[in-house]
DRENDRENVEX-657937 format. One line per field, with one value per residue: residue in one letter; x, y negated, z negated of N, C-alpha, C, O, CB in turn. Coordinates in steps of 0.1 Angstrom, whole numbers, always signed. Atoms other than C-alpha are relative to their C-alpha. Glycine has a CB too. Layout:
N
residu	[A  ...];
n_u	[X  ...];
n_v	[Y  ...];
n_w	[Z  ...];
ca_u	[X  ...];
ca_v	[Y  ...];
ca_w	[Z  ...];
c_u	[X  ...];
c_v	[Y  ...];
c_w	[Z  ...];
o_u	[X  ...];
o_v	[Y  ...];
o_w	[Z  ...];
cb_u	[X  ...];
cb_v	[Y  ...];
cb_w	[Z  ...];
***
This chain:
272
residu	[M  R  Q  R  R  A  I  R  A  V  A  G  A  T  F  V  V  L  L  A  A  S  L  P  G  W  A  Q  E  S  V  A  V  R  A  M  M  T  K  E  P  I  P  L  D  D  P  N  A  A  A  W  T  S  A  P  Q  A  Q  F  P  L  S  P  Q  V  H  W  Q  N  R  I  Q  E  V  T  V  K  D  V  K  V  R  A  L  N  D  G  Q  R  V  A  V  L  L  E  Y  T  D  P  T  E  D  P  A  D  A  A  A  L  E  F  M  V  G  D  K  K  A  H  F  A  H  G  Q  P  M  A  Q  V  Q  G  G  P  V  N  I  W  F  W  R  N  K  D  G  K  G  V  D  M  S  A  M  G  F  G  T  L  K  A  Q  T  H  Q  D  V  T  A  K  G  A  Y  A  N  G  T  W  K  V  V  F  S  R  A  M  A  T  E  H  P  D  E  D  M  Q  L  K  P  G  E  F  I  N  I  A  F  A  V  W  D  G  R  K  D  G  A  G  D  L  V  E  K  G  S  Q  K  A  V  S  S  W  W  Y  F  R  A  E  A  P  P  D  Y  S  G  Y  I  Y  A  A  L  A  T  G  V  A  L  A  F  Q  F  V  L  I  R  K  L  R  K  G  H  S  A];
n_u	[-2  +3  +14  +7  -3  +8  +14  +1  -1  +13  +9  -2  +4  +15  +4  -2  +10  +13  +0  +1  +14  +10  -2  +7  -7  +3  -6  +9  +12  -3  +3  +11  +14  +5  +14  +4  +12  +11  +12  +10  +1  -10  +6  -4  +4  +0  -13  -1  +5  -8  -8  -13  -9  -6  -10  -12  -2  -13  -2  -10  -3  +3  -9  +4  -3  -11  -5  +6  +7  -4  -4  +5  -11  +5  +13  +7  +1  -14  +0  +13  +2  +7  +6  +7  +7  +5  +9  -3  +6  -1  -10  +3  -12  +3  -11  +3  -11  +4  +2  +6  +13  +8  +2  +6  -10  -8  +0  -10  -1  -9  -6  -5  -6  +9  -9  -13  -10  -2  +4  -4  +12  +6  +9  -7  -9  -13  -11  -13  -1  +9  +5  +14  +10  +13  +5  +15  +2  +13  +1  +12  +0  +11  +12  +6  +6  +0  -13  -2  -10  -8  -12  -11  -13  -9  +7  +7  +8  +10  +14  +10  +3  +14  +7  -3  +1  -4  +8  -7  +8  -8  +6  -9  +4  -11  -13  -5  +8  +0  +6  -1  +1  +4  +1  -2  -15  -3  +9  -1  -8  -14  -10  +2  +3  -8  +6  -4  +1  -3  -14  -10  -4  +0  -4  +11  -4  +11  +0  +10  +1  +7  +8  +3  -5  -9  +6  +4  +11  -5  -2  -13  -5  +9  -8  -13  -3  +6  -9  -1  -9  -6  +6  -1  +6  +14  +4  +12  -3  +8  +5  -11  -7  -6  -11  -12  +0  -1  -15  -8  +3  -7  -14  -2  +1  -12  -11  +1  -3  -14  -6  +3  -8  -14  -3  +1  -12  -11  +1  -5  -14  -6  +1  -8];
n_v	[+14  +5  -1  +11  +13  +1  +3  +14  +8  -1  +7  +14  +4  +0  +12  +11  -1  +4  +14  +7  -2  +6  +14  +10  +13  +10  +12  +11  +0  +6  +14  +0  -1  -12  +0  -14  -5  -4  -4  +8  +14  +10  +12  +12  +13  -1  -1  -7  -13  -11  -7  +6  -7  -12  +5  +4  +15  +6  +13  +7  +13  +12  +12  +12  +2  +10  +0  +10  +11  +5  -11  +0  -5  -9  -6  -6  -15  -5  -13  -5  -15  -3  -14  +0  -12  -1  -12  -4  +10  +13  +1  +11  +3  +7  +8  +3  +9  +8  +15  +4  +6  -2  +13  -1  -1  -12  -7  -11  -4  -11  +3  -11  +2  -5  -5  -5  +11  +3  +14  +4  +0  +14  +3  -3  +11  -2  +3  -4  -15  -6  +9  +4  -8  +2  -7  -1  +4  -2  +11  +2  +11  -2  +8  -4  -13  -9  -1  +6  -7  +11  -3  +10  -3  +10  +10  +9  -6  -9  +3  -11  -6  +1  -12  -2  -14  -2  +3  +1  +3  +1  +0  +6  -4  -1  +5  -8  -1  -12  +4  -11  +3  -12  +1  -12  -3  +5  +10  +2  +12  -4  +11  +8  -7  -12  -12  -9  -15  -9  -6  +9  +11  +14  +10  +8  +10  +5  +14  +4  +14  +4  +11  +10  +14  +6  +11  +10  -5  -7  -15  -4  -9  +1  -1  -7  -1  -12  -11  -9  -11  -4  -11  -13  -10  -4  -11  -7  -14  -8  -12  -9  -9  -11  -7  -1  -12  -12  -1  -4  -14  -7  +1  -9  -14  -3  -1  -12  -11  +0  -3  -14  -8  +1  -8  -14  -4  +0  -12  -11  +0  -2  -15  -8];
n_w	[+1  -13  -2  +8  -7  -13  +4  +4  -12  -7  +8  -2  -14  +1  +7  -9  -11  +6  +3  -12  -6  +8  +3  -9  -3  +11  -1  -2  +9  +12  -1  -9  +4  -6  -1  +1  -8  +8  -7  +6  -5  +5  +6  -8  +6  +14  +5  +12  -2  +6  -10  -1  +9  -7  -9  +8  +1  -3  +6  -8  +6  -8  +3  -7  -15  -1  -14  -9  +7  +13  +9  +14  +8  +10  -4  +11  -2  -2  -6  -4  +0  -12  -3  -13  -4  -14  -3  -14  -9  +6  +11  +10  +8  +12  +7  +14  +5  +11  -2  +12  -2  -13  -7  -13  -10  +1  -13  -2  -14  -5  -13  -8  -13  -12  -11  +3  +2  +14  +3  +13  +8  +1  -11  -13  -4  -5  +10  -5  +0  -9  -10  +3  -7  +5  +12  +3  +14  +6  +10  +8  +10  +10  -3  -12  +2  -12  -7  -13  -8  -5  -8  +1  -6  +6  +8  -9  -11  +5  -5  +1  -12  -5  +6  +15  +3  +14  +11  +12  +12  +12  +13  +11  +14  +10  -5  -11  -13  -8  -13  -10  -14  -8  -15  -7  -2  -14  -5  -14  -2  +4  -2  +12  +13  +4  -3  +11  -3  +12  +1  -5  +9  -6  +9  +7  +10  +8  +5  +10  +4  +12  -4  +10  -3  +10  +7  -9  -8  -12  +1  +4  -11  -11  -12  +1  +14  +4  +4  -12  +0  -13  -6  +6  -9  +2  -8  +2  +0  -9  +6  +5  -10  +8  -8  +8  +9  -8  -3  +12  +2  -10  +3  +11  -5  -7  +9  +9  -8  -2  +13  +2  -10  +3  +12  -3  -7  +10  +9  -8  -1  +14  +3  -9];
ca_u	[+306  +305  +269  +259  +277  +258  +225  +232  +241  +209  +189  +205  +199  +162  +159  +174  +150  +120  +131  +136  +102  +84  +100  +78  +89  +91  +112  +85  +57  +76  +69  +36  -1  -17  -53  -66  -90  -124  -156  -176  -190  -163  -172  -171  -188  -181  -147  -156  -168  -156  -144  -114  -99  -93  -70  -33  -23  +7  +21  +40  +57  +46  +67  +62  +61  +93  +97  +76  +63  +45  +64  +55  +80  +57  +27  +1  -1  +32  +21  -8  -21  -34  -56  -71  -95  -105  -131  -115  -135  -132  -106  -111  -83  -87  -65  -64  -45  -45  -58  -66  -96  -123  -124  -143  -111  -95  -85  -65  -54  -39  -16  -7  +16  -2  +14  +50  +67  +83  +69  +80  +56  +52  +24  +46  +68  +98  +129  +166  +161  +131  +116  +81  +49  +12  -3  -38  -49  -79  -89  -113  -122  -144  -167  -173  -180  -171  -141  -127  -108  -79  -49  -15  +18  +36  +27  +2  -14  -37  -73  -104  -111  -141  -151  -154  -148  -137  -158  -147  -162  -147  -155  -141  -140  -117  -91  -88  -99  -108  -113  -121  -115  -129  -128  -130  -96  -97  -113  -119  -94  -59  -42  -56  -64  -42  -50  -48  -41  -43  -8  +11  +30  +23  +34  +13  +18  -2  -11  -30  -41  -50  -78  -77  -72  -46  -52  -55  -82  -60  -58  -28  -24  -38  -27  +10  +12  +6  +20  +32  +49  +73  +64  +56  +42  +6  -7  -41  -39  -50  -71  -52  -26  -18  +8  +36  +24  +21  +57  +69  +51  +66  +101  +96  +86  +116  +140  +127  +128  +163  +172  +156  +174  +208  +205  +194  +225  +248  +234  +239  +274  +281  +267  +287];
ca_v	[+427  +421  +432  +407  +378  +386  +387  +354  +339  +351  +338  +304  +303  +312  +283  +259  +271  +266  +232  +220  +233  +215  +181  +152  +119  +98  +70  +48  +60  +47  +11  +18  +13  +47  +45  +78  +98  +103  +120  +98  +64  +37  +9  -19  -45  -33  -41  -24  +9  +41  +54  +31  +51  +80  +59  +56  +21  +2  -30  -57  -89  -124  -156  -192  -199  -218  -212  -241  -275  -281  -259  -249  -241  -223  -200  -187  -151  -132  -98  -80  -44  -27  +4  +15  +41  +53  +76  +81  +52  +24  +12  -8  -24  -36  -64  -69  -98  -119  -155  -173  -192  -186  -215  -221  -224  -192  -172  -141  -127  -96  -99  -74  -74  -70  -48  -37  -72  -78  -109  -128  -125  -163  -163  -147  -178  -177  -175  -170  -132  -126  -141  -143  -126  -124  -115  -106  -122  -111  -141  -145  -175  -175  -203  -189  -154  -136  -124  -142  -125  -148  -149  -168  -170  -193  -221  -245  -220  -202  -200  -180  -155  -158  -123  -115  -79  -83  -82  -92  -94  -106  -101  -120  -107  -111  -132  -108  -110  -79  -85  -58  -62  -39  -34  -7  +10  +2  -27  -38  -66  -50  -83  -100  -73  -48  -13  +14  +51  +78  +89  +60  +34  -3  -35  -54  -86  -104  -140  -155  -191  -203  -227  -247  -285  -305  -336  -358  -336  -321  -284  -268  -243  -249  -242  -233  -238  -203  -171  -147  -113  -100  -72  -38  -6  +6  +39  +54  +90  +115  +146  +172  +191  +225  +234  +226  +253  +278  +270  +274  +307  +319  +307  +326  +358  +356  +349  +377  +401  +392  +395  +430  +443  +429  +444  +477  +478  +468  +496  +521  +510  +511  +547  +558];
ca_w	[-101  -63  -63  -90  -72  -40  -58  -75  -41  -25  -54  -50  -13  -20  -44  -18  +9  -14  -25  +10  +20  -8  -12  +0  +15  -17  -5  +9  -14  -44  -32  -15  -20  -13  -1  -13  +9  -7  +4  -20  -10  -12  -37  -11  -33  -68  -83  -115  -101  -118  -85  -87  -115  -91  -70  -81  -92  -78  -93  -74  -86  -74  -72  -62  -24  -17  +21  +33  +22  -1  -25  -60  -88  -113  -107  -131  -117  -120  -107  -91  -96  -65  -58  -25  -11  +24  +38  +72  +87  +63  +37  +5  -15  -51  -65  -103  -119  -150  -149  -181  -166  -140  -115  -83  -63  -76  -45  -33  +0  +17  +46  +73  +103  +137  +163  +164  +161  +128  +111  +80  +50  +50  +75  +102  +102  +124  +101  +105  +98  +121  +152  +137  +148  +143  +110  +98  +66  +45  +23  -6  -27  -58  -48  -14  -26  +6  +27  +56  +84  +95  +118  +117  +135  +111  +86  +101  +124  +100  +113  +108  +135  +158  +147  +110  +100  +64  +33  -2  -37  -69  -106  -136  -172  -202  -184  -155  -118  -99  -62  -36  +1  +27  +65  +91  +96  +133  +151  +187  +183  +182  +192  +160  +135  +117  +129  +102  +111  +84  +73  +88  +67  +75  +58  +32  +12  -14  -24  -53  -61  -96  -89  -121  -121  -139  -161  -130  -115  -88  -80  -96  -67  -32  +4  +5  -32  -44  -58  -31  -27  -1  +22  +7  +21  +25  +37  +41  +31  +57  +49  +29  +49  +34  +61  +37  +13  +42  +53  +17  +14  +47  +36  +3  +21  +44  +16  -6  +23  +31  -6  -7  +24  +12  -23  -9  +14  -15  -37  -9  -4  -42  -45  -15];
c_u	[-3  -15  -7  +3  -9  -14  -2  +0  -13  -11  +1  -4  -15  -5  +2  -11  -13  +0  -1  -14  -10  +2  -7  +9  -3  +5  -9  -12  +3  -3  -12  -13  -5  -15  -5  -12  -11  -12  -12  -1  +10  -8  +3  -3  +0  +14  +2  -5  +9  +8  +14  +10  +6  +11  +13  +2  +15  +1  +11  +2  -4  +9  -5  +4  +9  +5  -5  -7  -15  +4  -6  +11  -5  -14  -6  +1  +14  +0  -14  +0  -9  -4  -7  -6  -3  -8  +2  -5  +2  +10  -4  +12  -5  +12  -5  +12  -6  +0  -8  -14  -6  -3  -5  +10  +10  -1  +11  -1  +9  +5  +6  +7  -10  +9  +13  +11  +1  -3  +4  -13  -6  -7  +6  +9  +13  +11  +13  +1  -9  -6  -14  -10  -13  -2  -15  -1  -14  -1  -13  +2  -13  -13  -7  -7  +0  +15  +0  +12  +8  +12  +10  +12  +10  -9  -6  -8  -11  -14  -9  -2  -14  -9  +4  -3  +2  -11  +8  -10  +9  -8  +10  -5  +12  +13  +6  -9  +2  -6  +2  -2  -3  -1  +1  +15  +4  -11  +2  +9  +14  +10  -1  +0  +11  -8  +6  -3  +4  +14  +11  +3  -1  +5  -12  +7  -12  +2  -11  +1  -7  -7  -3  +5  +8  -7  -5  -12  +4  +2  +14  +7  -10  +9  +13  +5  -7  +10  +0  +9  +7  -8  +2  -7  -14  -2  -14  +2  -9  -6  +11  +6  +7  +11  +13  +0  +1  +14  +8  -3  +8  +15  +3  +0  +13  +12  +0  +3  +15  +8  -1  +9  +15  +3  -1  +13  +12  -1  +4  +15  +7  -1  +9  +15];
c_v	[-7  +0  -12  -14  -2  -3  -14  -10  +0  -8  -15  -5  +0  -13  -12  -1  -5  -14  -9  +0  -8  -14  -9  -12  -10  -14  -12  +0  -6  -15  -2  +0  +12  -1  +14  +3  +5  +3  -8  -14  -9  -12  -13  -13  +1  +2  +8  +15  +11  +7  -5  +7  +12  -4  -4  -15  -3  -14  -7  -14  -11  -11  -12  +0  -12  -1  -13  -11  +2  +12  -1  +7  +10  +5  +7  +16  +5  +14  +4  +15  +3  +15  +0  +14  -1  +12  +5  -10  -14  +0  -11  -1  -9  -7  -3  -8  -8  -15  -5  -6  +3  -14  +2  +2  +11  +8  +11  +4  +12  -4  +12  -5  +6  +5  +4  -11  -3  -15  -3  +0  -14  -3  +4  -10  +5  -4  +4  +16  +6  -11  -6  +8  -2  +8  -1  -2  +2  -10  +0  -11  +1  -7  +3  +14  +10  +1  -7  +7  -11  +5  -12  +5  -11  -10  -10  +6  +9  -5  +12  +6  -2  +12  +2  +14  +3  -4  -1  -4  +0  +1  -4  +4  +0  -5  +8  +0  +14  -4  +12  -5  +12  -4  +13  +2  -4  -9  +0  -11  +3  -12  -9  +7  +11  +12  +11  +15  +8  +6  -9  -11  -13  -9  -8  -10  -6  -15  -3  -15  -1  -13  -10  -14  -5  -12  -11  +4  +6  +15  +3  +8  -1  +1  +8  +1  +12  +10  +11  +12  +1  +11  +13  +9  +4  +12  +6  +15  +8  +12  +9  +9  +11  +7  +1  +12  +13  +2  +5  +14  +9  +1  +10  +14  +4  +2  +12  +12  +2  +4  +15  +9  -1  +8  +15  +5  +0  +12  +12  +1  +3  +15  +9  +0];
c_w	[+14  +3  -7  +6  +12  -4  -5  +12  +8  -8  +2  +13  +1  -6  +10  +11  -5  -3  +12  +6  -7  -3  +9  +3  -10  +2  +2  -10  -14  +0  +9  -7  +8  -1  +0  +8  -10  +9  -6  +6  -6  -7  +7  -7  -15  -6  -13  +0  -6  +10  +1  -8  +6  +9  -8  +1  +3  -5  +7  -6  +10  -4  +7  +15  +1  +14  +8  -9  +0  -9  -14  -8  -10  +5  -13  +0  +3  +6  +3  +0  +12  +0  +13  +2  +14  +1  +14  +10  -5  -12  -9  -9  -12  -6  -14  -5  -11  +3  -12  +1  +13  +6  +14  +11  -2  +13  +0  +14  +1  +13  +6  +13  +11  +11  -5  -3  -14  -3  -15  -9  -2  +13  +14  +5  +6  -10  +6  +2  +11  +10  -4  +9  -6  -12  -2  -15  -4  -12  -8  -9  -8  +4  +13  -1  +11  +5  +13  +7  +8  +7  -2  +7  -5  -8  +9  +11  -5  +4  -2  +14  +5  -4  -14  -4  -15  -10  -13  -11  -12  -13  -11  -13  -8  +6  +12  +12  +6  +13  +10  +14  +7  +15  +6  +3  +14  +5  +15  +4  -4  +1  -13  -13  -2  +3  -9  +5  -12  +1  +4  -10  +8  -11  -6  -9  -7  -3  -9  -3  -13  +3  -10  +4  -11  -6  +10  +9  +13  -2  -3  +12  +12  +13  -1  -14  -7  -5  +11  -3  +13  +6  -8  +10  -4  +9  -4  +1  +10  -8  -5  +10  -8  +8  -8  -9  +8  +4  -12  -3  +10  -4  -12  +4  +7  -9  -9  +8  +3  -13  -2  +8  -5  -13  +2  +7  -10  -9  +8  +1  -13  -3  +9  -5];
o_u	[-9  -20  -17  -7  -14  -21  -12  -7  -17  -19  -8  -10  -21  -14  -7  -16  -20  -10  -8  -18  -21  -7  -6  +19  -13  +0  -9  -17  -6  -4  -12  -14  -5  -21  -5  -22  -8  -14  -23  +8  +12  -17  +12  +4  -7  +19  +12  -7  +21  +19  +23  +22  +16  +18  +12  -1  +24  -10  +22  -8  -3  +14  -13  +15  +6  +15  +2  -12  -20  -4  -11  +17  +2  -21  +1  +4  +19  +11  -24  +10  -19  +4  -11  -1  -5  -6  -6  +0  +5  +11  -9  +18  -11  +22  -17  +23  -18  +9  -19  -22  +1  -9  -3  +8  +20  -12  +21  -11  +18  -2  +12  +3  -17  +18  +15  +22  -9  +2  +4  -24  -17  -3  +1  +13  +19  +11  +13  +8  -6  -6  -18  -6  -15  +3  -21  +4  -23  +7  -24  +13  -24  -24  -19  -17  -9  +23  -10  +23  +2  +17  +6  +14  +18  -21  +0  -15  -18  -18  -4  -3  -23  -21  +15  -15  -1  -17  +19  -19  +17  -20  +21  -16  +23  +23  +18  -21  +13  -18  +13  -12  +1  -5  +6  +22  +16  -23  +10  +9  +19  +21  +8  +3  +15  -20  +18  -14  +14  +18  +23  -7  +4  +7  -21  +17  -23  +13  -22  +12  -18  +0  -12  +14  +7  -19  -14  -17  -4  +5  +23  +19  -22  +21  +12  +15  -19  +22  -11  +17  +4  -18  +13  -10  -18  +2  -17  +7  -21  -3  +21  -2  +16  +15  +20  +10  +7  +19  +17  +7  +13  +22  +13  +9  +18  +20  +10  +9  +20  +17  +8  +15  +22  +13  +7  +18  +20  +9  +11  +21  +18  +8  +12  +24];
o_v	[-17  -10  -17  -22  -13  -10  -20  -20  -11  -15  -23  -16  -9  -19  -21  -11  -13  -21  -18  -10  -11  -21  -8  -13  -18  -23  -22  -11  -10  -21  -11  +5  +13  +0  +21  -5  +12  -3  -7  -18  -9  -17  -20  -23  -7  +13  +12  +21  +9  +13  +2  +7  +17  +5  -10  -22  +3  -21  -2  -21  -10  -11  -11  +5  -23  -8  -16  -8  +6  +21  -11  +17  +19  -3  +11  +22  +1  +18  -2  +22  -3  +24  -11  +24  -11  +22  +13  -10  -23  +11  -22  +9  -19  +0  -6  -5  -11  -20  -1  -5  +6  -22  +13  +9  +12  +9  +10  +1  +14  -12  +20  -15  +15  -3  +6  -8  -5  -24  +7  -3  -15  -11  -2  -10  +13  -15  +10  +20  +17  -23  -17  +13  -8  +19  -11  +5  -4  -8  +3  -14  +4  -2  +1  +17  +19  -7  -9  +8  -19  +16  -23  +17  -16  -11  -15  -2  +15  -17  +23  -1  -4  +10  -1  +18  +14  -14  +5  -11  +9  -3  +1  +3  +6  +2  +7  +1  +20  -8  +18  -12  +23  -15  +23  -8  -8  -7  +6  -16  -3  -11  -17  +2  +17  +13  +13  +18  +6  +11  -5  -17  -14  -5  -11  -7  -4  -20  +3  -20  +4  -23  -19  -15  -1  -15  -18  -3  +10  +19  -3  +6  +1  -2  +20  +8  +11  +8  +14  +12  -6  +15  +15  +6  +3  +12  +8  +20  +4  +14  +10  +15  +8  +18  +11  +19  +23  +13  +13  +22  +20  +11  +16  +22  +15  +11  +19  +22  +13  +12  +22  +18  +10  +15  +22  +16  +9  +18  +21  +11  +10  +21  +20  +6];
o_w	[+14  +9  -2  +7  +15  +3  -1  +12  +12  -2  +2  +14  +7  -1  +10  +14  +1  -1  +12  +12  -2  -8  +21  -3  -9  -5  -6  -14  -20  -11  +17  -18  +20  -11  +11  +9  -19  +19  -1  +13  -18  -1  +2  -5  -22  -6  -17  -10  -5  +7  +6  -6  +1  +14  -18  +11  -2  -5  +9  -10  +22  -16  +16  +18  -2  +17  +17  -20  +11  -10  -17  -3  -15  +11  -22  -10  +13  +11  -2  +4  +14  -3  +18  -3  +20  -6  +19  +21  +3  -18  -4  -13  -10  -9  -17  -4  -12  +9  -14  -8  +23  -1  +20  +21  +6  +19  -8  +21  -6  +21  -1  +18  +8  +15  -17  -7  -21  +4  -23  -3  -6  +21  +24  +16  +0  -15  +17  +11  +16  +7  +1  +19  -16  -14  +3  -23  +2  -22  -2  -14  -3  +4  +14  +5  +12  +1  +20  +2  +15  +6  -4  +9  +2  -6  +19  +18  +2  +3  -1  +24  -4  -6  -18  -4  -19  -8  -14  -9  -14  -13  -11  -16  -4  +3  +15  +11  +6  +13  +11  +17  +3  +19  +1  +5  +15  +2  +21  +15  -14  -6  -15  -23  +8  +0  -10  +7  -18  +11  +1  -16  +19  -23  +1  -15  -2  -4  -8  -4  -14  +5  -9  +13  -23  -3  +6  +18  +21  -13  +3  +15  +10  +12  -5  -16  -11  -3  +16  -13  +23  +1  -14  +21  -15  +21  -16  +11  +11  -20  +2  +18  -16  +3  -6  -11  +4  +3  -11  -6  +6  -2  -13  +0  +5  -8  -11  +3  +2  -12  -7  +4  -4  -14  -3  +4  -10  -13  +2  +0  -14  -9  +5  +1];
cb_u	[+15  +8  -5  +6  +15  +1  -4  +11  +12  -4  +1  +15  +5  -5  +8  +14  -1  -3  +13  +11  -4  -1  +15  -13  -2  +5  +10  -6  -4  +15  +13  +1  -9  +5  -5  -2  +4  -4  -2  +3  -14  +9  +3  -8  -13  -9  +6  -9  -3  -9  -7  +0  -7  -11  -5  +12  -4  +4  +2  -4  +15  -15  +15  +6  -13  +11  -4  -11  +4  -10  +16  -14  +7  -1  +1  -15  -11  +7  +7  -4  -5  +9  -9  +10  -13  +12  -15  -6  -14  -14  +14  -13  +11  -6  +3  -2  +6  +10  -8  +8  +2  -13  +14  -8  +8  -4  +2  -3  +5  -8  +11  -11  +14  -9  +1  +5  -4  +14  -15  +7  +3  +12  -5  -11  +2  +2  -3  +11  -3  -12  -1  -2  +4  -10  +8  -6  +5  -3  +2  -2  +1  +4  +4  +10  -14  -9  +3  +3  -7  +4  -3  +3  -1  +8  +9  +10  +10  +1  +0  -13  +3  +0  +4  -9  +9  +13  -12  +12  -11  +7  -6  +2  -8  +1  +10  +2  +5  -6  +8  -11  +14  -13  +11  -8  +2  +2  +1  -14  -6  +4  -3  -12  -13  +4  +1  -6  +9  -10  +0  -3  +14  -14  +10  -10  +9  -2  +0  +2  -7  +10  -12  +6  -13  +14  +10  +12  -10  +14  -5  +1  +2  -8  +3  +10  -3  -9  -5  +5  -8  +15  +5  -7  +9  -10  +11  -11  -3  +10  -10  -6  +10  -11  +2  +2  -14  -8  +5  -5  -15  -2  +4  -11  -12  +3  +0  -14  -8  +5  -5  -15  -1  +3  -11  -12  +3  -1  -15  -7  +5  -7  -15  +0];
cb_v	[-3  +8  +13  +0  -1  +14  +10  -4  +5  +15  +4  -3  +10  +12  -3  +0  +14  +8  -3  +5  +14  +8  -3  -4  -5  +6  +0  +1  +15  +2  -8  +11  -13  +13  -8  +4  +11  -11  +15  -1  -5  -5  +0  +1  -4  +13  -14  -7  +3  +10  -1  -15  +4  +7  -12  +7  -5  +1  +0  -1  -2  -4  +4  -12  -2  +3  +12  +6  -14  -9  +1  +7  -11  -7  +10  -4  +4  +1  +11  -5  +5  -3  +5  -3  +2  -1  -4  +13  +3  -5  -2  +4  -8  +10  -13  +13  -8  +2  -3  -10  -16  +8  -8  -12  -13  +9  -10  +12  -11  +14  -11  +10  +7  -12  -10  +8  -12  +4  -2  -14  +6  -10  -14  +3  -9  -7  +7  -5  +5  +6  +6  -15  +15  +4  -6  +13  -15  +15  -14  +13  -14  -4  -15  +1  -1  -5  +15  -16  +10  -9  +2  -4  +0  -7  -6  -10  +9  +0  -5  -5  +15  -2  +13  -10  +8  -8  +10  -10  +11  -14  +15  -15  +13  +14  +0  +15  -11  +13  -12  +11  -7  +6  -10  +0  +15  +13  -14  -2  -12  +11  -8  -8  +6  +0  +4  -3  +3  +11  +12  -6  +2  -4  -9  +9  -11  +8  -10  +8  -8  -1  +4  +4  -9  -5  -6  -4  -11  -7  +7  +9  +14  -13  -14  -7  -14  +6  +7  -7  +14  +4  +3  +0  +13  -12  +11  -5  +6  +6  +7  +8  -8  +9  -7  -12  +0  -2  -13  -9  +3  -6  -14  -2  +1  -11  -13  +0  -1  -14  -8  +3  -6  -15  -4  +3  -10  -13  +1  +0  -14  -8  +4  -5];
cb_w	[-4  +11  -4  -14  +3  +7  -12  -10  +9  +2  -15  -2  +10  -7  -12  +6  +5  -12  -8  +10  +0  -13  +1  -7  +14  -13  +11  +14  -2  -4  +5  +10  +2  -7  +12  -15  +10  -10  -1  -15  -2  +11  -15  +13  +5  -5  -2  -11  +15  -7  +14  -3  -13  +8  +8  +6  -14  +15  -15  +15  -4  -1  +3  -7  +8  -9  +7  +9  +6  -7  +0  -1  -7  -13  +11  +0  +10  -14  -8  +14  -14  +12  -12  +11  -9  +10  -2  +2  +2  -5  +6  -8  +9  -10  +8  -8  +11  -12  +14  -7  -2  -2  +0  +3  +1  -12  +11  -10  +9  +1  -1  +3  +1  +5  +11  +11  +8  -4  +1  -1  -13  -2  +0  +10  -13  +14  -13  -9  -13  -8  +14  +2  +1  +11  -13  +5  -3  -4  +7  -8  +7  -14  +0  +12  -5  +11  +2  -2  +11  -12  +15  -15  +16  +10  -10  +5  +8  -16  +14  -6  +0  +15  +9  -8  +8  -3  -2  +1  -2  +0  -3  +2  +0  -5  -11  -4  +9  -7  +6  -4  +5  -5  +6  +14  -3  +9  -6  +6  -8  +8  +12  +2  +1  -15  +15  -13  +12  -1  +8  +14  -6  +5  +6  -7  +7  -13  +13  -13  +11  -12  +6  -14  +2  +6  -9  +9  +3  +5  +13  -13  -4  +0  +5  +9  -8  +12  -14  +12  -3  -2  +14  -14  +0  +4  -2  +11  -14  +11  +9  -12  +9  -3  +13  -8  -7  +13  +6  -12  +1  +14  -4  -11  +9  +11  -9  -6  +14  +4  -11  +3  +14  -3  -11  +9  +11  -8  -5  +14  +4  -10  +1  +14];
***
């Protein structure tokens, strides 16, 4: 009986060791966009490319912007689906969302914090909770047909950068917009641009404008009148790291060796 209890205890310890060696850090990944590493060419200008199906999809809610005048109480787009890919040098992010009509002023944007200073998702606006800080915004509008690299440190400070590193391309079909943004993971302007390192989590937020006009001919959504998200997480996956499997194999070997020695000693003691 004593021998059986000892064997069960060792088996239980072995399971705990293996579980600890294999569990990934899921907490942030559950609310993150994962830019999968690929060796294939990234579809920088093709929102409908088959390569996007290999990237995991994340979905985030959007709500009316109510932090700053002029506010809006209702928005057309209620959520956005996001996929991303990277090749170690460049990253591409695909936004997909429902919009009943295609309009020239339809627009979308990505927002990132710049540096280590925490910034509010509302253009880095100083708020009661945070001091505010610089943000990097990648903007696309249908009628322009291109990406714009922008900076802000609060509402009223948004401006296009003198250097333009971002590309963007949109495609509309069956009531759905797909917009792909792309940029080098690192740039020569760290004071203005988000810098992306493989394996590190950074913050990302989203904004969408429905560019349709109302009965009076005014845009329904423009400027600060838009659908926005709060901050979420974004990570460019690094090349595969198999060290976890190696450590798990080593842990298994140690545990099994310990179990073998213990059982052998117990059997010798029992026979004596």
